[in-house]
Structures are given as structure tokens and as C-alpha cells.
N, C-alpha and C positions, 0 to 999 in steps of 0.2 A: 628398880623396885617395880612388878606388874601389878596392874588397877585391880583392888580387890571386889571381889564377885558379893552380890548380896545374897542374902539366904534365900532360900524356896519358900516361896507363901502360896500357902493352899489359899486362902483365900480370894487371893488375886488370878490365879488357875481358875479358880469358882467363877470368876465375874465372868471369863472366858467362855464357860460352860454354859453361864446363864444366858449372856448375849447372844451366842450364837444360835441357843432354843427361841429364844425371843424372836430373830431374824430365820429361822427356818419357819415358825410358827405365823409368821404372818405371810410369806409368799406360799407355802399350803393353803392362806386362804380359812383358814379353820373357822374365822366369825370371831373368837376368845380373844384373840393376841392380836387385835386392829393394830397396838399401836407398837409391833414387836420390832418397828424400825430402829425404834430406841436401843436397840442392840448391837448397832453401827456406832453409837455415841459412846457408849460404856466400852467400846474396842478403842476409840482414841484418846480417850482418860487412859485406861492403861497402858496403852502405847506411848504414852508421855510422861506417865510415871515409873517405866519400866526403861526406856531410853534417856530420860533425862537421868536419871539415878548414874546407869553407866556411866553416861558422860561425865557428869560432876565428880565421880568418883576419881577418873582418871584424869580431871583436872588437878583434884587436891592431890593426886601421888605423883604425878608427873611434869604437872604444869602444863600440858597440852595434850589435844588429843591426835591418834594416830587417824586419821581419815580414811587413807586407804585400808587398814585392817577392818575400822567400824563400816563404812562402807560393804568391803568382801561379807564381813558378817553378815549383815542383812540382806545380800545378795543371794548368799548361801542357805537363809533361812527363806527366804519371801521366792526366790526365782525358780529355783527345782520344781517348786508342786504346781505355782502359777502358771509357767511354760506350758508342764503335763497336761494341765485343763484344759487352757487354751488349745492345744494341739488336737487332742481329742473331739473337745467339744465343735472346733472347725469341721473337723471330719465328720462328726455326727449330724452339725447342720447342714450341711452341703447337701447330705443324703434326705435330710429328711423337710429340708424348707423348700418354699417355692424360687422360681429363678429369680423374683424380683426382690426378694429379700436380700440375695449376696452382695451385693454393694454396699448394702448397710452392715451387712455381717464382716463383710470385708474390712472396711475403714472401723467398725467398732473392734474388729481383731486388732488391728493394727494401732488404734488408738491404747488397747490394753497392754499389748507386749510393750509398748511405748513410754505406760503408765502416766500415759494422760485423758484414760475414758473420764476422768470427769470433765474435764474441760470440754472434751467433744462432746457431752452430753449436755453442759452449758451452756454450749453453744445452741445444738439443737432445739433445746427446748425453751429459746427464743423465739425459734424460728416456728409460728404455728402452721407452717406447711407438714411439719412432722406429726401434725394430727392424724390419727387413723394409719400410724405407720404399726406394726408388730411389735413387741418385744423381743429385744435380742438377746442369745443365751449368754452377753458378754457383759451384760448392763451393771449385773455389781463388781465389776472389776474399778469402778469408780472410787469406793471406797479403799479399793488397795492404790488405787493412784493417789489418792490422798494423803495416807501413810506415807510410801514413797516420798512423793514430794516434802513431807515433812520429817525425814530421814536425811534427804539429801541437805535442806537448807538450815536446820536446827542447828546441828554441831559447828555448822560453818557461823550462827549467830551466837551459838556461845563463848566459843573458841574466839572470836572477835571483841565479844564483850570483855572476856577475860584477858586477851592480851591488851587492849588497852587499858585496862585498872591496871594492870602491872607495871606499863610504861611512865606511871605516872608518880613520881617521889613519895615515899612514905606508905604508897598502899601495901596493908597485909593481906591475908591472903582471906581473912575475915572479910575486909574490905571488897575485895573484887568478888568474894560468893556475894557478897549484897549486893553490887552491881549487875550478879548475874539475873537475881530475884528480883529487882527493879524492873529489869531487862523484860524476864516474865510477865509482869503485873503490868506494864505497857502494852504488851502484847496480847492479854488477854482482856484488857480496855477495849483496844483499838480494836479488836476480830468480830468481838462483842458487840461492839457498836456497830461493826459492820453486819454482823449477822440480823440483829435489828433490824437496820435501817432498809437493806436490801431484801430479805424477808418480807416486808411489808409493800415494798416500792416493787421490787421484779423474783417474785416467790422461786419460779420455777429454776434459772438459773443459778440465783441465790441456795438451793438445797447442794451443787455438789461443786461450787468452788471451795479453793482452799482457805481462802481468807476466811468465808466465814464459819468456816470449822477450826481454825487454828486456837480459839481462844479452849474448845475442848482437850485437846494435846497439850495446852499452857495449863491448865487446872491439875490434870495428874502432873506437870511439868513442878507446878507448885509445890505438893503432897512430898514430891523426892528433895526440894531443895530446903524445905523446912520442918522437916522431922523434931524438931525440939520444942515447934510450939504445939504438936500434937498431946491428948489427953494422954495422963501415963494411968491414970485409974482403971482396973480391969472391968469395974461395973459401968462406966461412963463411955470405955469403949465399948462395950459389948451394945451398950444402947444405939451408939453411934452405928455402928454397924446392923445390927437389927433392922433401925429407922431406912439406914440404905438398901439394903435386901427388899423390905416391904415396899421402898420409896420405888424402885429399879422395876420389881413386879407389878406393882400398883402403874407406871407409866407404860408397860407394854398390853396391860387388860385396860383401861381406860383410855388414852390418847386415842385418837382417829385421824386417818390421813386426810381428815378437813380442817383439821386445824393447822395454821401455816407454821412452817417447819423450816428452818430450824429456830431461827427467832429468838424470842424468850421463854417458848415451850420448851426447847434443847435444854433451859437450867434444871430441868427436873429431874431428865438422868443423868446427865451430868452430876449435879447435887449427890443424887445418890450413889454414883459410884463412887464419888470422892469419899461419901462417909463410908463407904464398905472398908474403900484403902485406908482410910484414917483411923477406923478403929482397931485395926488390926488384932481380930482376935485371934488367939491363938491357947485357947481353954476355953472348956464350957459345950455347949450344945451346937451352938456354929459351929465351931473349930471341928467337932466331931461329922457333922452332916457337910463342909463343905470338903471335907475329906474322904469321905467316902469313894468305892472304888469308882463308879459309875462317874460319879462327879469326875474324879481325877481323870480318868479316860475322856469325857467330853471337852476337858480342857486342854488336854494334849492332843487331840485333833480338830478342835474348835477350828484351827486357821484351812487345812485342806478339806472339813464340812461345809466351810462357809465357799469355798472355791466349787465344792460340786455340787451344791445343793441347787442351785439357781439353775444349772444347764437340764439334771435332770428332771426339777420341777417344769421347766420349758417344755423339755423336748419326749417325753415320758409320754405325753398324751398322744404324739404325734405317731408311738408304736403301737401300746395298748389301748383300748376303750375300756376302762376300767371304769364301775361305780366309786365315788367318793370317795369311802372308807379304806376299800382297796388300794385307791389309788394315793393317799396318802400314805398308808401302810409300806405300800412299795416302792416309794418315795424315798421316803425316810430311811429303808432297809437299802438301799441301793447305794443311794446318797454315802448312810454310814458306812456301807461295805468300803466304798473305794477311798472314804475318808480314812480307812482303818489301813490300808493297804498303800494308799502314798504313805503315811507316815512310816509305815515298817519297811518298805522297798525304797522308798526316794527319799523322804525325811532324814530318818536317823542316818543313813550310811553317808548323807550328804554334810549332817553334822557333827556327826560323834563320830565317821570314819575314817580314813585314812583321808577322803578328799576335804575333812577339817581343816588339815595340816599343810594344804596350799598356800602357797606366796600370795598376800592380797592381790596384786598385780596379774597372777596366773588365773585366782580365781574369776575376779571382774572380768576379765579378756573372754574366758571359758563362757561366761554367764553372757558378755555381749555376743558372741557368735552363736550361743542357743537361738536366744533370741531373733537375730538375723536369719537362721534358717526357717523360725515362725512367721517370721515377717516376707518370707518368700510366697507361702500361701496368697496373704491378701495385695501382693504387688504383681502376682502372674493371674487373680482375676481382676485386678485395675488395668491390665494390660487388657484383656478381654472386653474390659466393658468401654473402651477406648478405642479398641476397633470397630465393637458394635454400634457406637456413636455414631461414628465416621460411616459406617452401612447404613444407620438409618438418615442420616443427613442427605449420603448421597440418592437414596430411594428418594425420599420425601424431597428434593429437590430436583428430580428426573421426573417424578406425576407430577409435580406443581406446573413443572415448566414446559411439560409436553400440552399442557391444557385438557389433560384430563378430564373429561366431564363429570365424573362420576367420582373426584378424586374428593376427600373429608365432606364436609358438611356439605356440597353438593349432592351428593347420594344419596341424601333424606328428605332434600325439595320436593312438594310436591310434583308431580309430573315430570321427575326426573329421566323415568325409566330405567333407573340404577337398581343394581342390588343393590339393597342398604349397607352391607357390610363390603360389599367393593368387590374387586375383581380378584375373581380366585387365585388367579394364577400370580399373582403382585404375591409382595408379604403385607405383614403389619408394621406398619409404624408409627412410633418409635417401638421398638420393642419391650416386650415386659421388663427386661433385665433393666432395661436403661430408662424406664418412663420416669424415674424418679430424679432422673438430670435433666429432664425436657422441659425446661421455666427457663422465663424472660430473662436475661442480664439483669434486668432489674430487680429481679428477688434478692439476690446479695447486697446490691449497692443502692438501693433505697428505701429499703427496708429500716422504720423506726426502730433503736436499738431499746430507748427510753421510754422516756416520757416525752420528749420533744418534739416539735413539729416539725421534721425534717421532710425539707420539698428536694425533689429533682426532676430539673428543667428537660424535656426533649419535645422534641417535632424542631419547628420550623422558631427560634427566636424572634421577639416582635412582632409574633403572629396574633391572630384571636387567643385570648385566653382562653384556656380548656383544663379542668381538674379532672383528678382522678383520686376520691378521698374514698378510705376504708378499712377493712381489713383482707385477709389474704384471698377472698374470695369475690372481694373488686380489687384485688392487685392481679387478680387471674386475668385479667380482660387488658392488663397491659399492650401487652403484644399487638391484640388488633387495634389498639388506639393508638397507637405509638406510629402504625402503619397510616390510621386515617390523617393522626395529626400532618403525618409528612403528605399526603396528598388533597389535606384541605387547606394549608397553612395554618396549623394549630400551633401555640406555643404550649403543653401540656405540662401539664406539674403533676406529679405523683408525690402524695403525701398519702401514705400506707404503713399502719403496723398491723401486723400478724396477732389474731383475737381478738382485735378491737373496732367494731364498725364505727361508723359515723352517725354517730347519734349521742343524747341523754336518757336513751332510756335506759331503767336499774332490770334486772334479768334476777328470776328468781335462782335459776339454776347455776348461777355466776358467782365464784368465791370474792367472799370481802376483799381478797390482796386483787383480784383480778378485776374486780369492780372498782378500787380506787385506783388502780393503772392507767385501766384504761379511759377514768372519768378525769385523769391528769391529762394524759396523751389529748383528749377530746378539748378540753381547756385550752389547751396549748395551742390547737389546732384552728379553734375559733378568735383567739388572741390572734394570729398568724393572719389568718383570714380576714378579719376586720383592719389591719394595718397594711394588709396587699391592696394594689390594686384590684376591681372588680373584673370579676369572671362572666364570661357566657354563654357556657356550658358547666355545670359541676358532674359527672359518670359516678355514681355510688351503688354499692351492691353490701348484702354481708351474708354469711352464712345463716339459714334459718333455724337450724337443727343444735342443739345441744345449751341453749341459752333458758331452755323455760318458757315462763310466763311472765310479761312487763309486771313487775311490783306496781300495787297501787289497787284500789278496792275496785275500779272499775279499766282491767289492762287494755280495753281498745281505747280509752280515752289516754291511758300513760303510757301508750305504744302512741299515739297520734303526736302527743304533746313533746315527747321525747326527740323526735325525729325532727319538728317541727323547730325545737328551739335550736338543731344544729341551722338546719334548711333556709329558716325564714329570712335574716339577716344577709344572706346570698340573695336571698328572692326579692328582697325590698331594694338591692342595688344592680337589679336588672338580671342576673343569673338564673338560668332553666336548670331546675335538678332533674337528670335524667335517671333513674332508678332500672336497676338490671334483676330483672328476677333471678333469685337464688338458682344454679346446677341442681340439678338431679346429684341425691346423696345416695353412691353407688354402694355403698358398704363395701366391707372386707372383703377378698376373695375374687374382686374380677381381674385382676393378673393372671391368679393362678388358672379360672376360668380358662382364661384364651390361651394358655401353656397349655392344656390339658384338654383342648378342644379347637386343635390348629386348625382343623377342615371347616369349621361349623361355629364359627365365632357368633353366629346366631345365638347358639346354644347360649349365651352371656347376658343376656337381655334381664332385666329388673322392670317391675310393675310401677307403674306412674303411682299408683296408691302407695307405695313402698318408697318410691322416690323421692314423693310430694308429700310424704306422712305430716311433716311440722307446716305446718301454713306460716308464709313467708309476709310477718307483720310489716317490713319496708315497702313492699308491695301494695299491701292495704293503705298504709300512711301517703303513700306518692300518692296512687287514686283519690285520695280526698283532699289533698293540699291544692292549691290554686299555685300555679308556678312551677309545679313537678308532671313530669310524665315517666312514664313506664315504657321500654324497650323491650318487650318480650321475645326472647330467642328459645323458649321453652320449643315450638315445631324445630327447633334444629339439632333436639336433642330424644326427641319422645318422636313416636308414630304409633297409631293404632295401642294405644294404653303401653307400650312397653319404651323402654330407654336400651339402647344396644349400647353393646360394651366397645364394640369396632364400627367407624361409618366411612364407609368411603376408604376403606384399607389403612383408616387412622384408628389407630387407638385413643378413645377420649380423656379417659381418665389416667391420673398421673400415682395416684392413689384412690384411699376411700371417698375422696369428695372433691379434690381437685382437678381441675383439666388440663391436658397433654398443650405445653403450648403449640404443637405442630397441630392438632385440633383448631386452636382458638385462630393459628393465623389464615385457616381455609372460612372463617366468620368474620370477614374483614368488612366484606360487602354486604352482607345480612346485616352484622350490626349497623353500619353508616342508614342502611335503608332504612331499617327499624325504626333507628333514632328519629330522622325524618320524618319520614309517617307520624310518629308520635309528636313531632313538635306541630309538624303541621296542622293534625287535626285539632290539639290543644290551640291554633291560634298562633304560632310562633312564629322565627323565621324562616 
């Protein structure tokens, strides 16, 4: 006997409508829907409720789950619209975005097509190198990735529990259902605990991980598994539903992106959505409101509208320069039109037409083939990137080994006689398309992932002990320091974590979660340094902007005390602290400027006033601390009041504020000389 289908519920359909409006309002930056991101949580609860209901009904009726049929239904429902949006968005993005964005676009297109965009964003969000990268029109596919991972694993879990309970003698169907219920409760408890802990300790990736979101699906599943415990009184149910609707809207209006999320804050929209579903209003004002034609239409197109809205929000301003009210109106109208057309021309024929009757394995094979076609685009793109990387490296090797006296930083040295931008007969390396990949290998291998004091050892083992400690702006000097270590017999220890400088300064513009995360890492570094043998030199640097002011009644004293708290124990054991001033903040659009001025890279200079608008507290603390010195390389970036984007045929910046590895390698000699001079002036070795 085929499994029974659940009756259509207008209230659940309406939750989808409200959820997509919340998300759309948030992404349109309307100001009054600051918490519209909670719409995604509502989608997750609804998915958990509907999918678990389907699966459990099939288990009750047949004793098993037809996995190929289930996955084929999900593929028919999700894949056609998603692949259409991916293909159309990729085409528009290539036409409308700068070349330097293409590698990121290709990577996210591939991750979205493979339903792992949430994992890709979780990994990149832990990497502070991603700071300054523009948003991509594929980022919203993270939630679809979470859903598809749920659809893949959830039926396997339920089926395993059901079969395990059935194999035990005397287990009735009621006992098997209770076993499934207990399993769901365990998933909710474990996932919610994971969400709370990880949101507090590592919030950026915690937002995207499936194990921090599984409990939201679980709450919906709980509602599907325990309908008997839901209230029967129409008044009670109406009160629950009303409370739920008010709570969901209030979350959209009152929560802000500053709230650590998901964590405990996500309990609010999840509970609100659960109350709406538990209320199950079938009469009265709420039922009439949720059954209105506009609400039903929004619920019907909620999925394609979610898919289309973000590419339109992001790409439309690149085509039309409109005032805010007009931009919002055009964005909503265009996204809604595309969603309606997708529903009528794509979703409906696939889910209710002749294609809906294809055998499950045929459906899955067709979806796999269509996905492979979409993946051809990033595959070809990655081939172009790797070819360009080889060209970049060959040019860099040719110019550097030929002893070109105007190569890289040498071109900006006083009295060099070189054109600062380099020889116009040569190209610029790395290219703007590959600059994001021009990093030292230690970027991937040595960054601390959590709050551990991870240390990489390079250079000459057993040599003079030297350390580089700090955030990504310290880590970007690793290429030059590794070369110096090999030349000078240093055993170089890298202790780096993106976004966390080496200090105990508390900053006004750093979130509480990041403050806790970086504080824990610094304490771990302190313990590790205290237990290790002394160092002769400790290099450090940090990003000067985006942190605000030191917290305290006297910011100058607070900064000095915070840095000295980290440095003084090392100085007391004989180390010299070498502070490298922060590099210029180039801002967004540097690579695009270089692309659009191929014959005149000098047009892409930025003023020193803009590049160093934020004061460097680290340098001020070093100048005021006995045992610390400053190795200032600013003249290697700026001259005559401006900071060029290309120096000696080398692209200086890999993004809005990090250096390319190629340019850093041209500063080896300069860094060594500046360090030696600073130590001599201070009376050091």
C-alpha cells in the first residue's frame, strides 16, 4: 500500500511566504528588517516537519523507506530551479564582475552545484584572509546545501533506528516510533549544545555548519512525530499560532546581525515557527489570513524567489544606478517575475508533468548529468586560473633571476632611477585573476583553526630561535622571514591566527564572540611561550583598522598595557620584539583598477592619508616599550604621499588589505636591513 500523503496546510505554506519576505527584506537592507535572516531558520523547521512526516508515514505503512524514490522526489523539487539559477547567475556574473572575482565565483559555483556551499563558506569564514572579499551571488546557496545534506542523511538515520528497533524481539510499532522520537530528541540536544558552544567560540563558521543547524530540523521533526501531544482546544491552538506569528515577525524586526548567531538566539525564531505549526489553525482570522491569494502565491514561489533574489540584489546595481526606493522596487519586481516564471515553466512541469513519472534512478541520473554540465564552467575556469598561475610564476622567476634592478620593491627605493610601476614592456605579476592565490604555503598549513597555540617550525632546525606571532597581517610577512631564516640560520616559529593580533588589548569594535576567541588564543600562546625555550627575536604586526579604539578610560594606556602584557614576559627572558607597522589599507577595487588601466597602473595609487587613516597602536606601543623596536617598511609601499598598486611590475595587494606573496619576497633584503638598523639603534645585537 502506498504511503498516505499529509493534507495541505495553509499555515505551513504561509510560514514559507513570511520566511522568504523576511530574508528578502534583510538582503535589501531596508533597515527595519535587521533580523530577517531568521527566515532561514523558519525554512529549516518547516522542512524538518514536512520531510519527517513523509518518512514516518512511509515507515508506518510499509516498514521501510524507498530511498531512491525519496531522493528522486527531492531532486525533482530542488535541482531544476537551482541549476537554472546557477547557470544564469554564472553567466551574468562573468559579464558584470571584475576578473579578480572570477576564481572565487567559480569555486562557489562548484560548491553550490555540489550542495556544499555551506562548508565552503564555513572554511573561508575561519580564514581572515577572506576579509575584504566581495559577496558573491552564490552565497545564499549555503542554506540549500544544509537542506540537501539533511535530506541525504535524515532518512538513513530514521531507517537505521527503525530497523534496529524492529530486529529486537517484542518491539511493537509504537516502541519503534518511540525509539525514533528518542533519537530525534538526542539529535536536538546534541546539535543545540554544539550550536551554543561553537557560536560562542568560533561564530563565523558556526553559522554555516550542518551540525549547528540540525536541531532546527529536529524541532520540526518532533512536531511531526508527536501530533498526539499537541493541544486540541481551538482556543489554545489559536493562541499558540498567534504567539508564534508575532514571535517570528518580532525576531525579524528586533534581532540584529550583531547578535551571536545561531546559538541561543536561534531558539526564538525556531520556537516561534514551532508554535505556528503546533497551533494548526484551520478556522478563524488566522486561517483566512494565511489563505489569502497573495500569501498562497508567495508560499508557492518561495523557493525560486529565495534562489533568484540574492543574485538580483547583488548584480542589478552593476547594471542600473538607481536611487534606493527605485532599486528596491525593481529588485523585488524582477526577482518575483523570475520566481513566477521558474515555477510555471520549470518546477511545475518537472514535479507534476510527465517528467514526474520517470523512474527514480533515471531522475537521479538526469540531475547528475545536468549538474555535471554546470560544473563544466568552474572546471574550465579553474584550468584558466592554473594556466595563469604558471605564467605568473614563470614571469616572476624570469625577472627576479635576471637580476632586474627594478623588480618589485627595488623600483620604489630612493635613487633607484626606476619607474615605480616598472618596465611597461613586461606584464604585471601576479595577475589580478590569480592574486588571491598568491600566498605562502604556510597560509593553509599554519593558521590556528580554533584557540590552540598552533606552531609551525621552518628555517634551520636548532638555529637561533625566532618567532612570528600575530594575525594575518603578521602572517603575510612569513615568506620574507622564512628566506631570512634560511639565510641567517634561524629556527623560525610561526604562531598565527587570522583576525587575532598578539596582544591583550580589548577593542571597541570587536564583537564579544571574537573578543573571547582571540582572548583564548592569546592566553594559549602565552602559556606555550612560557613553557618553551626563550626566543632571540619575536616579529609581530597587526591590522590597524576595523578594530576601533582600545576599551578603557585612557585608550593610550589601555593599548600600551595590552601589548606589554603579551610582550613583557618574552622581553624579560631576553627576546627583542620587532614590530612591523601595518601595510597600507588599499580598499576594494584595487585589482579592478589595474585591469581597467593596463597601460597606466600609476592611476591606481591611493593617498597615504587614506591608506593610513587608522592609527597603528601597535607601533606606538613598541616605541614606548624598552626591549621593543620598530622595523618600518612604509617607504617600500608609498612615496610622494601616495601608495601605488603596482611596484616594479609586481601587484602589491592580493585583496583590499593583504600583500601578495610575490611582493613580499622582493622585500627580504629590506626587512633584514630595517630590522638590523632598528636593533642597532636600540643597542641590540
